[in-house]
Every structure is written in structure tokens, then in C-alpha cells.
LUMVO-679834 format. One record per residue (C-alpha): residue number from 1; residue in one letter; y, x, z. Coordinates in steps of 0.2 Angstrom, whole numbers, always signed. Example, Ala and Ser with C-alpha at 12.3 -4.5 7.8 and 13.67 -1.06 7.14 Angstrom:
// LUMVO-679834
[r 1, a, [-22, +62, +39]]
[r 2, s, [-5, +68, +36]]
// end
This chain:
// LUMVO-679834
[r 1, x, [-223, -15, -1]]
[r 2, x, [-211, -6, -12]]
[r 3, x, [-196, -12, -14]]
[r 4, x, [-191, -15, -33]]
[r 5, x, [-179, -29, -32]]
[r 6, x, [-171, -44, -23]]
[r 7, x, [-182, -55, -14]]
[r 8, x, [-178, -72, -10]]
[r 9, x, [-168, -69, +6]]
[r 10, x, [-158, -56, -6]]
[r 11, x, [-155, -69, -18]]
[r 12, x, [-148, -81, -4]]
[r 13, x, [-138, -70, +2]]
[r 14, x, [-131, -63, -13]]
[r 15, x, [-128, -80, -20]]
[r 16, x, [-120, -89, -6]]
[r 17, x, [-109, -72, +0]]
[r 18, x, [-102, -72, -19]]
[r 19, x, [-101, -89, -20]]
[r 20, x, [-89, -92, -5]]
[r 21, x, [-78, -77, -10]]
[r 22, x, [-76, -85, -28]]
[r 23, x, [-73, -102, -21]]
[r 24, x, [-60, -96, -9]]
[r 25, x, [-51, -86, -23]]
[r 26, x, [-53, -99, -36]]
[r 27, x, [-45, -111, -23]]
[r 28, x, [-30, -99, -20]]
[r 29, x, [-29, -98, -37]]
[r 30, x, [-29, -116, -42]]
[r 31, x, [-16, -119, -26]]
[r 32, x, [-5, -105, -34]]
[r 33, x, [-5, -112, -51]]
[r 34, x, [+0, -128, -45]]
[r 35, x, [+12, -128, -31]]
[r 36, x, [+28, -136, -33]]
[r 37, x, [+45, -127, -35]]
[r 38, x, [+52, -125, -18]]
[r 39, x, [+69, -136, -15]]
[r 40, x, [+86, -127, -9]]
[r 41, x, [+88, -110, -4]]
[r 42, x, [+79, -100, +9]]
[r 43, x, [+88, -98, +25]]
[r 44, x, [+92, -80, +30]]
[r 45, x, [+102, -81, +48]]
[r 46, x, [+115, -68, +40]]
[r 47, x, [+103, -56, +33]]
[r 48, x, [+104, -58, +15]]
[r 49, x, [+106, -41, +11]]
[r 50, x, [+88, -35, +15]]
[r 51, x, [+77, -31, +2]]
[r 52, x, [+65, -45, -4]]
[r 53, x, [+49, -46, -16]]
[r 54, x, [+55, -49, -32]]
[r 55, x, [+39, -60, -38]]
[r 56, x, [+26, -70, -28]]
[r 57, x, [+13, -61, -38]]
[r 58, x, [+20, -44, -34]]
[r 59, x, [+19, -49, -16]]
[r 60, x, [+2, -54, -15]]
[r 61, x, [-5, -39, -25]]
[r 62, x, [+5, -27, -14]]
[r 63, x, [-2, -38, +2]]
[r 64, x, [-19, -34, -6]]
[r 65, x, [-16, -17, -11]]
[r 66, x, [-10, -14, +8]]
[r 67, x, [-28, -21, +13]]
[r 68, x, [-39, -14, -1]]
[r 69, x, [-41, +3, +2]]
[r 70, x, [-57, +17, +3]]
[r 71, x, [-66, +6, +15]]
[r 72, x, [-68, -8, +3]]
[r 73, x, [-79, +4, -10]]
[r 74, x, [-86, +17, +1]]
[r 75, x, [-86, +10, +21]]
[r 76, x, [-92, -8, +18]]
[r 77, x, [-108, -3, +7]]
[r 78, x, [-113, +10, +19]]
[r 79, x, [-111, -2, +36]]
[r 80, x, [-120, -18, +26]]
[r 81, x, [-135, -9, +20]]
[r 82, x, [-137, +0, +37]]
[r 83, x, [-134, -18, +48]]
[r 84, x, [-146, -30, +40]]
[r 85, x, [-142, -30, +20]]
[r 86, x, [-139, -48, +17]]
[r 87, x, [-141, -55, +34]]
[r 88, x, [-125, -44, +38]]
[r 89, x, [-114, -55, +28]]
[r 90, x, [-118, -69, +43]]
[r 91, x, [-109, -61, +57]]
[r 92, x, [-97, -53, +43]]
[r 93, x, [-91, -71, +37]]
[r 94, x, [-90, -77, +54]]
[r 95, x, [-78, -63, +58]]
[r 96, x, [-68, -66, +44]]
[r 97, x, [-65, -85, +49]]
[r 98, x, [-63, -83, +67]]
[r 99, x, [-54, -65, +67]]
[r 100, x, [-47, -61, +51]]
[r 101, x, [-40, -75, +42]]
[r 102, x, [-32, -84, +59]]
[r 103, x, [-26, -65, +62]]
[r 104, x, [-19, -64, +45]]
[r 105, x, [-9, -80, +46]]
[r 106, x, [-1, -74, +63]]
[r 107, x, [+5, -58, +57]]
[r 108, x, [+11, -66, +41]]
[r 109, x, [+21, -78, +53]]
[r 110, x, [+27, -64, +65]]
[r 111, x, [+33, -54, +50]]
[r 112, x, [+42, -68, +41]]
[r 113, x, [+50, -74, +58]]
[r 114, x, [+57, -57, +61]]
[r 115, x, [+62, -53, +43]]
[r 116, x, [+73, -68, +42]]
[r 117, x, [+82, -62, +58]]
[r 118, x, [+86, -44, +52]]
[r 119, x, [+69, -36, +61]]
[r 120, x, [+56, -29, +48]]
[r 121, x, [+46, -20, +62]]
[r 122, x, [+36, -26, +77]]
[r 123, x, [+47, -18, +92]]
[r 124, x, [+62, -31, +85]]
[r 125, x, [+49, -45, +80]]
[r 126, x, [+41, -44, +98]]
[r 127, x, [+59, -44, +106]]
[r 128, x, [+61, -62, +96]]
[r 129, x, [+45, -69, +101]]
[r 130, x, [+47, -64, +121]]
[r 131, x, [+63, -62, +128]]
[r 132, x, [+58, -46, +141]]
[r 133, x, [+63, -29, +139]]
[r 134, x, [+45, -24, +139]]
[r 135, x, [+42, -33, +122]]
[r 136, x, [+51, -22, +111]]
[r 137, x, [+42, -6, +117]]
[r 138, x, [+23, -14, +115]]
[r 139, x, [+29, -17, +97]]
[r 140, x, [+31, +3, +96]]
[r 141, x, [+11, +0, +91]]
[r 142, x, [+16, -8, +74]]
[r 143, x, [+26, +8, +70]]
[r 144, x, [+17, +25, +78]]
[r 145, x, [+0, +17, +73]]
[r 146, x, [+1, +16, +54]]
[r 147, x, [+11, +33, +54]]
[r 148, x, [-2, +42, +63]]
[r 149, x, [-15, +35, +53]]
[r 150, x, [-5, +38, +36]]
[r 151, x, [-5, +56, +43]]
[r 152, x, [-21, +59, +39]]
[r 153, x, [-25, +46, +26]]
[r 154, x, [-14, +55, +14]]
[r 155, x, [-27, +71, +17]]
[r 156, x, [-41, +60, +11]]
[r 157, x, [-29, +52, -3]]
[r 158, x, [-27, +69, -11]]
[r 159, x, [-46, +72, -11]]
[r 160, x, [-48, +56, -24]]
[r 161, x, [-34, +63, -34]]
[r 162, x, [-42, +80, -34]]
[r 163, x, [-57, +73, -40]]
[r 164, x, [-51, +62, -53]]
[r 165, x, [-44, +78, -58]]
[r 166, x, [-61, +87, -58]]
[r 167, x, [-70, +73, -65]]
[r 168, x, [-57, +72, -80]]
[r 169, x, [-59, +93, -84]]
[r 170, x, [-78, +92, -79]]
[r 171, x, [-75, +106, -64]]
[r 172, x, [-91, +101, -55]]
[r 173, x, [-101, +98, -71]]
[r 174, x, [-116, +109, -70]]
[r 175, x, [-117, +109, -53]]
[r 176, x, [-132, +93, -51]]
[r 177, x, [-138, +96, -33]]
[r 178, x, [-130, +88, -19]]
[r 179, x, [-131, +103, -10]]
[r 180, x, [-121, +112, -22]]
[r 181, x, [-108, +97, -22]]
[r 182, x, [-107, +96, -3]]
[r 183, x, [-101, +115, -4]]
[r 184, x, [-90, +110, -18]]
[r 185, x, [-81, +98, -7]]
[r 186, x, [-80, +109, +8]]
[r 187, x, [-75, +122, -1]]
[r 188, x, [-60, +110, -9]]
[r 189, x, [-56, +104, +10]]
[r 190, x, [-53, +121, +15]]
[r 191, x, [-68, +120, +28]]
[r 192, x, [-75, +135, +19]]
[r 193, x, [-71, +149, +7]]
[r 194, x, [-86, +150, -7]]
[r 195, x, [-88, +152, -26]]
[r 196, x, [-79, +134, -28]]
[r 197, x, [-63, +137, -20]]
[r 198, x, [-58, +154, -11]]
[r 199, x, [-42, +147, -2]]
[r 200, x, [-36, +131, +4]]
[r 201, x, [-22, +131, -9]]
[r 202, x, [-30, +117, -21]]
[r 203, x, [-30, +105, -9]]
[r 204, x, [-13, +108, -3]]
[r 205, x, [-7, +107, -23]]
[r 206, x, [-16, +89, -22]]
[r 207, x, [-8, +84, -5]]
[r 208, x, [+9, +89, -11]]
[r 209, x, [+6, +78, -26]]
[r 210, x, [+0, +64, -16]]
[r 211, x, [+16, +64, -5]]
[r 212, x, [+27, +66, -19]]
[r 213, x, [+21, +50, -27]]
[r 214, x, [+21, +41, -9]]
[r 215, x, [+39, +47, -8]]
[r 216, x, [+44, +40, -26]]
[r 217, x, [+37, +23, -23]]
[r 218, x, [+45, +22, -5]]
[r 219, x, [+61, +27, -8]]
[r 220, x, [+64, +15, -22]]
[r 221, x, [+63, +1, -11]]
[r 222, x, [+53, -14, -9]]
[r 223, x, [+56, -24, -26]]
[r 224, x, [+58, -9, -37]]
[r 225, x, [+45, +3, -28]]
[r 226, x, [+31, -4, -18]]
[r 227, x, [+30, -20, -30]]
[r 228, x, [+30, -11, -45]]
[r 229, x, [+16, +1, -40]]
[r 230, x, [+6, -16, -35]]
[r 231, x, [+9, -26, -49]]
[r 232, x, [+2, -12, -60]]
[r 233, x, [-9, -1, -48]]
[r 234, x, [-19, -17, -44]]
[r 235, x, [-25, -25, -59]]
[r 236, x, [-28, -7, -65]]
[r 237, x, [-40, -4, -49]]
[r 238, x, [-49, -21, -54]]
[r 239, x, [-52, -16, -71]]
[r 240, x, [-60, +1, -66]]
[r 241, x, [-69, -8, -54]]
[r 242, x, [-77, -20, -66]]
[r 243, x, [-80, -8, -79]]
[r 244, x, [-90, +2, -67]]
[r 245, x, [-99, -12, -60]]
[r 246, x, [-103, -17, -77]]
[r 247, x, [-110, +1, -80]]
[r 248, x, [-120, +0, -64]]
[r 249, x, [-128, -15, -68]]
[r 250, x, [-132, -9, -86]]
[r 251, x, [-141, +6, -80]]
[r 252, x, [-158, -2, -76]]
[r 253, x, [-171, +11, -70]]
[r 254, x, [-165, +28, -75]]
[r 255, x, [-183, +33, -74]]
[r 256, x, [-194, +21, -79]]
[r 257, x, [-211, +28, -71]]
[r 258, x, [-202, +26, -55]]
[r 259, x, [-199, +6, -52]]
[r 260, x, [-193, +9, -35]]
[r 261, x, [-179, +18, -41]]
[r 262, x, [-167, +8, -51]]
[r 263, x, [-152, -4, -50]]
[r 264, x, [-163, -19, -45]]
[r 265, x, [-171, -9, -31]]
[r 266, x, [-153, -3, -26]]
[r 267, x, [-147, -21, -25]]
[r 268, x, [-163, -25, -15]]
[r 269, x, [-160, -12, -3]]
[r 270, x, [-141, -20, +0]]
[r 271, x, [-143, -37, -1]]
[r 272, x, [-162, -41, +5]]
[r 273, x, [-160, -49, +22]]
[r 274, x, [-167, -42, +37]]
[r 275, x, [-161, -57, +50]]
[r 276, x, [-172, -49, +63]]
[r 277, x, [-156, -37, +66]]
[r 278, x, [-146, -52, +70]]
[r 279, x, [-152, -52, +87]]
[r 280, x, [-142, -34, +89]]
[r 281, x, [-126, -36, +96]]
[r 282, x, [-121, -19, +89]]
[r 283, x, [-122, -28, +71]]
[r 284, x, [-111, -40, +78]]
[r 285, x, [-98, -27, +83]]
[r 286, x, [-100, -18, +66]]
[r 287, x, [-97, -32, +57]]
[r 288, x, [-80, -38, +66]]
[r 289, x, [-73, -21, +65]]
[r 290, x, [-76, -21, +46]]
[r 291, x, [-65, -37, +45]]
[r 292, x, [-53, -30, +56]]
[r 293, x, [-50, -14, +46]]
[r 294, x, [-52, -20, +28]]
[r 295, x, [-38, -33, +31]]
[r 296, x, [-28, -20, +39]]
[r 297, x, [-24, -29, +54]]
[r 298, x, [-17, -23, +70]]
[r 299, x, [-7, -11, +61]]
[r 300, x, [+9, -18, +58]]
[r 301, x, [+10, -15, +40]]
[r 302, x, [+7, -34, +35]]
[r 303, x, [+20, -39, +48]]
[r 304, x, [+33, -26, +41]]
[r 305, x, [+28, -34, +23]]
[r 306, x, [+29, -50, +28]]
[r 307, x, [+47, -46, +34]]
[r 308, x, [+54, -46, +17]]
[r 309, x, [+47, -65, +11]]
[r 310, x, [+61, -78, +13]]
[r 311, x, [+60, -89, +28]]
[r 312, x, [+56, -105, +19]]
[r 313, x, [+43, -95, +8]]
[r 314, x, [+24, -99, +11]]
[r 315, x, [+15, -87, +22]]
[r 316, x, [-2, -99, +23]]
[r 317, x, [-8, -98, +5]]
[r 318, x, [-1, -80, +3]]
[r 319, x, [-10, -74, +18]]
[r 320, x, [-27, -83, +11]]
[r 321, x, [-24, -76, -7]]
[r 322, x, [-22, -58, +1]]
[r 323, x, [-38, -61, +11]]
[r 324, x, [-48, -67, -4]]
[r 325, x, [-41, -54, -15]]
[r 326, x, [-47, -41, -4]]
[r 327, x, [-66, -48, +0]]
[r 328, x, [-68, -49, -20]]
[r 329, x, [-65, -31, -20]]
[r 330, x, [-77, -27, -6]]
[r 331, x, [-91, -38, -6]]
[r 332, x, [-92, -41, -24]]
[r 333, x, [-86, -25, -32]]
[r 334, x, [-88, -12, -17]]
[r 335, x, [-107, -20, -14]]
[r 336, x, [-110, -16, -33]]
[r 337, x, [-107, +1, -36]]
[r 338, x, [-110, +14, -24]]
[r 339, x, [-125, +8, -15]]
[r 340, x, [-136, +2, -29]]
[r 341, x, [-132, +18, -40]]
[r 342, x, [-139, +29, -26]]
[r 343, x, [-154, +20, -25]]
[r 344, x, [-158, +21, -43]]
[r 345, x, [-155, +39, -43]]
[r 346, x, [-161, +46, -27]]
[r 347, x, [-173, +32, -20]]
[r 348, x, [-172, +21, -4]]
[r 349, x, [-177, +34, +9]]
[r 350, x, [-164, +46, +2]]
[r 351, x, [-150, +33, +2]]
[r 352, x, [-154, +29, +18]]
[r 353, x, [-150, +47, +24]]
[r 354, x, [-134, +48, +14]]
[r 355, x, [-128, +33, +21]]
[r 356, x, [-132, +41, +39]]
[r 357, x, [-120, +54, +33]]
[r 358, x, [-106, +45, +31]]
[r 359, x, [-94, +37, +17]]
[r 360, x, [-87, +54, +12]]
[r 361, x, [-105, +60, +8]]
[r 362, x, [-109, +46, -2]]
[r 363, x, [-91, +45, -12]]
[r 364, x, [-87, +64, -14]]
[r 365, x, [-106, +72, -15]]
[r 366, x, [-118, +61, -21]]
[r 367, x, [-109, +50, -34]]
[r 368, x, [-102, +65, -43]]
[r 369, x, [-120, +72, -46]]
[r 370, x, [-126, +56, -53]]
[r 371, x, [-110, +56, -64]]
[r 372, x, [-118, +72, -71]]
[r 373, x, [-133, +62, -74]]
[r 374, x, [-127, +47, -85]]
[r 375, x, [-119, +48, -102]]
[r 376, x, [-100, +48, -103]]
[r 377, x, [-102, +54, -84]]
[r 378, x, [-84, +62, -84]]
[r 379, x, [-76, +48, -89]]
[r 380, x, [-86, +38, -76]]
[r 381, x, [-82, +48, -63]]
[r 382, x, [-62, +50, -67]]
[r 383, x, [-63, +30, -68]]
[r 384, x, [-72, +30, -50]]
[r 385, x, [-60, +42, -41]]
[r 386, x, [-44, +36, -50]]
[r 387, x, [-49, +18, -43]]
[r 388, x, [-52, +26, -24]]
[r 389, x, [-34, +34, -26]]
[r 390, x, [-26, +18, -33]]
[r 391, x, [-33, +11, -16]]
[r 392, x, [-27, +23, -6]]
[r 393, x, [-10, +25, -13]]
[r 394, x, [-6, +7, -10]]
[r 395, x, [-13, +8, +7]]
[r 396, x, [-4, +24, +12]]
[r 397, x, [+14, +18, +7]]
[r 398, x, [+11, +2, +17]]
[r 399, x, [+7, +15, +31]]
[r 400, x, [+24, +22, +30]]
[r 401, x, [+36, +8, +27]]
[r 402, x, [+36, +2, +44]]
[r 403, x, [+44, +18, +50]]
[r 404, x, [+56, +18, +35]]
[r 405, x, [+61, -1, +38]]
[r 406, x, [+63, +4, +58]]
[r 407, x, [+76, +15, +53]]
[r 408, x, [+84, +4, +41]]
[r 409, x, [+84, -11, +52]]
[r 410, x, [+88, -4, +68]]
[r 411, x, [+99, +11, +66]]
[r 412, x, [+108, +4, +49]]
[r 413, x, [+102, +19, +40]]
[r 414, x, [+102, +21, +20]]
[r 415, x, [+84, +18, +14]]
[r 416, x, [+88, +36, +7]]
[r 417, x, [+89, +44, +23]]
[r 418, x, [+77, +34, +32]]
[r 419, x, [+62, +39, +18]]
[r 420, x, [+68, +58, +19]]
[r 421, x, [+67, +57, +39]]
[r 422, x, [+51, +48, +39]]
[r 423, x, [+43, +61, +27]]
[r 424, x, [+50, +74, +36]]
[r 425, x, [+39, +70, +51]]
[r 426, x, [+27, +64, +40]]
[r 427, x, [+25, +82, +31]]
[r 428, x, [+23, +91, +47]]
[r 429, x, [+9, +81, +55]]
[r 430, x, [+0, +81, +39]]
[r 431, x, [+2, +99, +38]]
[r 432, x, [-5, +101, +55]]
[r 433, x, [-21, +89, +50]]
[r 434, x, [-25, +100, +33]]
[r 435, x, [-24, +115, +43]]
[r 436, x, [-35, +110, +56]]
[r 437, x, [-46, +98, +47]]
[r 438, x, [-61, +109, +50]]
[r 439, x, [-61, +109, +70]]
[r 440, x, [-63, +89, +70]]
[r 441, x, [-42, +86, +71]]
[r 442, x, [-44, +71, +60]]
[r 443, x, [-58, +64, +67]]
[r 444, x, [-49, +64, +83]]
[r 445, x, [-33, +56, +78]]
[r 446, x, [-45, +43, +68]]
[r 447, x, [-54, +40, +85]]
[r 448, x, [-39, +36, +97]]
[r 449, x, [-28, +28, +83]]
[r 450, x, [-39, +20, +70]]
[r 451, x, [-52, +13, +83]]
[r 452, x, [-44, +9, +100]]
[r 453, x, [-27, +8, +96]]
[r 454, x, [-29, -5, +82]]
[r 455, x, [-39, -17, +92]]
[r 456, x, [-26, -13, +108]]
[r 457, x, [-13, -20, +98]]
[r 458, x, [-22, -34, +89]]
[r 459, x, [-24, -41, +106]]
[r 460, x, [-7, -38, +112]]
[r 461, x, [+0, -46, +96]]
[r 462, x, [-12, -62, +97]]
[r 463, x, [-7, -65, +115]]
[r 464, x, [+12, -63, +112]]
[r 465, x, [+11, -75, +97]]
[r 466, x, [-2, -87, +105]]
[r 467, x, [+2, -87, +124]]
[r 468, x, [+20, -82, +126]]
[r 469, x, [+30, -87, +111]]
[r 470, x, [+17, -103, +112]]
[r 471, x, [+3, -108, +98]]
[r 472, x, [+13, -124, +93]]
[r 473, x, [+29, -116, +90]]
[r 474, x, [+18, -102, +81]]
[r 475, x, [+9, -116, +71]]
[r 476, x, [+25, -125, +68]]
[r 477, x, [+33, -105, +62]]
[r 478, x, [+19, -104, +51]]
[r 479, x, [+20, -119, +41]]
[r 480, x, [+36, -118, +35]]
[r 481, x, [+37, -119, +17]]
[r 482, x, [+18, -118, +18]]
[r 483, x, [+8, -123, +2]]
[r 484, x, [-8, -128, +12]]
[r 485, x, [-9, -134, +29]]
[r 486, x, [-20, -123, +41]]
[r 487, x, [-33, -133, +50]]
[r 488, x, [-28, -139, +68]]
[r 489, x, [-44, -132, +75]]
[r 490, x, [-37, -114, +73]]
[r 491, x, [-24, -117, +86]]
[r 492, x, [-39, -116, +97]]
[r 493, x, [-47, -102, +88]]
[r 494, x, [-32, -91, +88]]
[r 495, x, [-27, -95, +106]]
[r 496, x, [-44, -92, +113]]
[r 497, x, [-57, -88, +102]]
[r 498, x, [-48, -72, +92]]
[r 499, x, [-42, -65, +107]]
[r 500, x, [-60, -64, +116]]
[r 501, x, [-67, -59, +100]]
[r 502, x, [-55, -45, +101]]
[r 503, x, [-57, -40, +118]]
[r 504, x, [-76, -39, +117]]
[r 505, x, [-73, -27, +104]]
[r 506, x, [-61, -17, +113]]
[r 507, x, [-71, -17, +130]]
[r 508, x, [-87, -13, +120]]
[r 509, x, [-80, +2, +112]]
[r 510, x, [-71, +8, +128]]
[r 511, x, [-88, +7, +138]]
[r 512, x, [-98, +15, +123]]
[r 513, x, [-87, +27, +116]]
[r 514, x, [-71, +30, +126]]
[r 515, x, [-78, +38, +142]]
[r 516, x, [-88, +51, +133]]
[r 517, x, [-73, +54, +120]]
[r 518, x, [-59, +56, +133]]
[r 519, x, [-69, +70, +142]]
[r 520, x, [-77, +77, +126]]
[r 521, x, [-95, +75, +131]]
[r 522, x, [-100, +69, +114]]
[r 523, x, [-97, +86, +107]]
[r 524, x, [-111, +96, +100]]
[r 525, x, [-113, +113, +108]]
[r 526, x, [-108, +123, +92]]
[r 527, x, [-93, +112, +93]]
[r 528, x, [-87, +117, +108]]
[r 529, x, [-74, +129, +102]]
[r 530, x, [-65, +114, +94]]
[r 531, x, [-58, +110, +112]]
[r 532, x, [-41, +116, +110]]
[r 533, x, [-39, +108, +91]]
[r 534, x, [-45, +92, +99]]
[r 535, x, [-32, +91, +113]]
[r 536, x, [-19, +97, +101]]
[r 537, x, [-23, +81, +91]]
[r 538, x, [-20, +71, +106]]
[r 539, x, [-4, +79, +110]]
[r 540, x, [+2, +76, +92]]
[r 541, x, [-3, +57, +96]]
[r 542, x, [+8, +58, +113]]
[r 543, x, [+23, +66, +104]]
[r 544, x, [+24, +53, +91]]
[r 545, x, [+22, +38, +102]]
[r 546, x, [+35, +46, +114]]
[r 547, x, [+46, +49, +100]]
[r 548, x, [+44, +31, +95]]
[r 549, x, [+48, +24, +113]]
[r 550, x, [+65, +34, +113]]
[r 551, x, [+70, +28, +97]]
[r 552, x, [+67, +10, +102]]
[r 553, x, [+78, +15, +118]]
[r 554, x, [+91, +21, +108]]
[r 555, x, [+92, +8, +96]]
[r 556, x, [+92, -6, +108]]
[r 557, x, [+106, +4, +119]]
[r 558, x, [+116, +7, +102]]
[r 559, x, [+115, -13, +101]]
[r 560, x, [+121, -17, +117]]
[r 561, x, [+136, -4, +116]]
[r 562, x, [+141, -13, +97]]
[r 563, x, [+139, -30, +106]]
[r 564, x, [+151, -25, +120]]
[r 565, x, [+163, -18, +109]]
[r 566, x, [+165, -34, +99]]
// end
């Protein structure tokens, strides 16, 4: 039977999924609008000079900007379409409830607890939660993980900025085949020299602009830099996304003679539920992994942002509001743009092939072809890539902030000095990523840092919070100044279910991928020559980890010397 639109299960999945997210969002909005004005000043434990968020709206938008990234608009639709469509929402929302939201509350609570005592990063936070010398070193994950992700994330971010420019100027117009656009992308990335790009110069220019913008927002601080970016950038992102969603939903069937190639068929491909896929363990792991990554959990960034919340200010409603904004961007907006429009122009079989090639093929190869086939394509292409850039830049500043906060809080450096040193190291690392991208350097970093590293740190974090610090103390901390009460069942969830869920993910990833990846048995024969570069990527990770550990050691040694003098 040809797929001509949403079937009954698809409509049910769509209505229940969207309904759940909209109800969650409206609940948060209602509670935010009706909250009582807090009584009394916030306790600061002698750290009143720390920067704080200027407004609650700015805080929530910044946290949402931290979470909303490229994965919302590219990774999620690919994963959902490939793993049961509407049925994918079952394990996805279960993971949200037992993994995503609980960990969000944990990280907000740890962050506020540490920040009120002068620590904006997880080494200091963990040392408060667990009075053991090793605690601060376990907290090192919350600095080097986001920093290392940032070293290659800004490279991808630069692609989005470059493509926004190429769309606005019509640079790729006239090249309407996917093969042509693939070479356009490879040339821009510096993978090959071709008729489009004869050198790596253009991408270096856009990397430079991207780094400069990140620097500008970070050096201006929390309330005057990062918050300003979020307050203007996030609403703009949602406006662009809604405009694109409306355009997609009104496209209909580009070729009326092909009813299988329509937006209706695309929505059916995206949301018609294949419940037989729920018997496959891999689908549940993919759903849990998507929740984990889309909310930016296990990276130390939420902890750092929450450290600039005063001790008597809410974290429960703020954390839930952050999650609901991210889910709105991902499921409702992200799930309605890329995949449905690809089906409308390429058909279901070809869209499956596109999805199998990954999110970059969908976003940077296939969609530019489509923009050339619709009225005002240059405008919509520009909006699409600007949307991706805003999503990326609000995330990348969050990735760099923990390192900056560490230098400011633990070494007492000025923010200007901290940002300069952080960006000096970032620039060096990013230069390596750009130079060796075509040899698999970025993918190697992403596996060890962006997959295993995040899951491992999240396990450590939830165990320290719920087992060592204590779930009762943790819940009491969580509810200081709370605008909503977290149901008591989440004590059990955070203490038992969340760490078990994470351990299953970590164990499965390790069993399925880590061994082959470590020994490089997964390399294709034609990629065997990349091994020196892959070892170089691992060496870079090790160097940054060792540097982080040494800096933590020196910071605490300095504190001991200062305490001895006094």
C-alpha cells in the first residue's frame, strides 16, 4: 500500500505526543505567570559578587538555548523516522520522565548548591557534596567534556553560518542535484578541492567569525552577554522555525501526479507508528540516548548555568520549563520540517537513504536542493540555516562557560583573562579539528567525548547526588524556593531507576561499540590510513584531561596555602 498520509496510529501518536508537550508547556507557563513573589533576600554564603541572571525569562531562555541545538532539528527527525515513527515516542517519553527530567532537576540543584558557595563548576560542587579528595577530580568531567565538544561543535556551527550566507547570496543556486550539493559541502569543509571551493579558506573565515561571536558573548558575562544572546536569539529561533513549519505544511504535493510525494505522506512517514519496533532493545537505547543528548545532560553545562541562580530561587519549575521548551523545539518543530519536506520532494525510499546517510546529509545536502525548487527558496534557506546557527551558538557558549567559570571561581581570575586563556586553548584545538576533519578526527572526538564520556559522567553525577550526598538531603535542596513540588516517587526514580537506565546505556554502548572503536576494527579498508590522525584525536583528549586535572590540583593547593596563611 502506498503511504499517502497519516494513518490512525499516526494521528494518535501525533495528537498524544504534541498534546503531552503542549500541556507540559502550558502548565509551566501558567505556574510562571501565577508564582508568588519570593519573600526575603537570597542567601549567598559570602559570594554576593558572583554574576547572576538578570531575569527569570533570560535564565530559562539561556537554559533552553543550552539544550536546543542542531540535534533538535536534524538528529531527532532522523532517529524518529528510522526507529518506528510515532511508536518511537513511547520509549522517548518514558526516557524523558525517568531519565531526562529527573537529571535536569539533579543538575539544577547541584549547580545552585555549588554556586551559592562560590563554585560554578562540578569540581567544586562535587567537593561540597562528597567530602573526599577524589570528588573534585571526578568533577573534572564537567569541564573537559563540554570544552572538548565545543572544539568541534564550533566547526559545525560555522557550516550553518556559512550556509546562511550562501543561501542569502544564492551561491549554491543552480546546482539542483544532491550530488552537486554533496561536492559543494565537501569543498566547503575542506575535504576536497573542486569547482566550488579550491581551498579551505572560506570555512576558516566562517570559523573565525563564529569564534569571535562566541568570544563576544562570553566576555560580556552572564547577564550582559549570554543572557542577552538568549533573550533575543531564542525567540528569533522559534519565529524562524514556526515560519518554516507553516511553509512546509502548506506545500502540499509538489508534483500532484505523485501522491506518495507530499507533505501528508511525509508526516505519515514520520509519525505512522510501527509498534513492532518496540520489541527491539536498540530502539529503546536510541530513544534514551536522544533524550540524554537533546537536554545537554551529563556535560556540566546545566550545573554551571544553574550556579548563577540565587539559593532561594526556584529550580524545579525552571528545570521543567527548560525541558518543555526543548521538547517543543524538538518534537513539534524539528519533527515537522526536515523529514516531511524531504519525502515531499524525494519520496519515501530516497528519504530513507538520506536519513541513513546521517543528519548532515539531510541538513546540508538535501534541503539546499529543495530550497532551489520552491518559491522564495533563498529566503527560506537563509531562515533555515540562521535557525541552525542560533541553535548552535546558544549551545556553544554554554560549552565554553564551565572552563571560564572554573578560572574565575577557583583561580580568582578576571573574566577577561579567563575568557582569553580559554579561547586560546579552544582556538588551538579547533584548528586541529578543521585541519584533520577529512581524516575522521571529529568523529573520533565525538565518540569518546560525546558518547561514552557523557553517559559515564551522568552516572557519576546521579550516584554522588542521590547515594553519597543523600536523596533526602538532595530533595530538600531541590525544594528550596520551589514553585512546584516534585512528586515523592521521583526519589525512587532518581536513586534507582535513573542510574540503572544510564548503566544499561553505558554498558550497551561499551559492549557494542567501544571494543571495536578502541582497536579501530570498525575502520573501512580505505580509511586505514587515518589511524595516525585518530590516535592524534585520542592524544588531544588525553592532553586536555590531564591539563584539567593538573589545574584542579593547583587550584586546591593554592586554597590550602591561603587557608594556612590565614
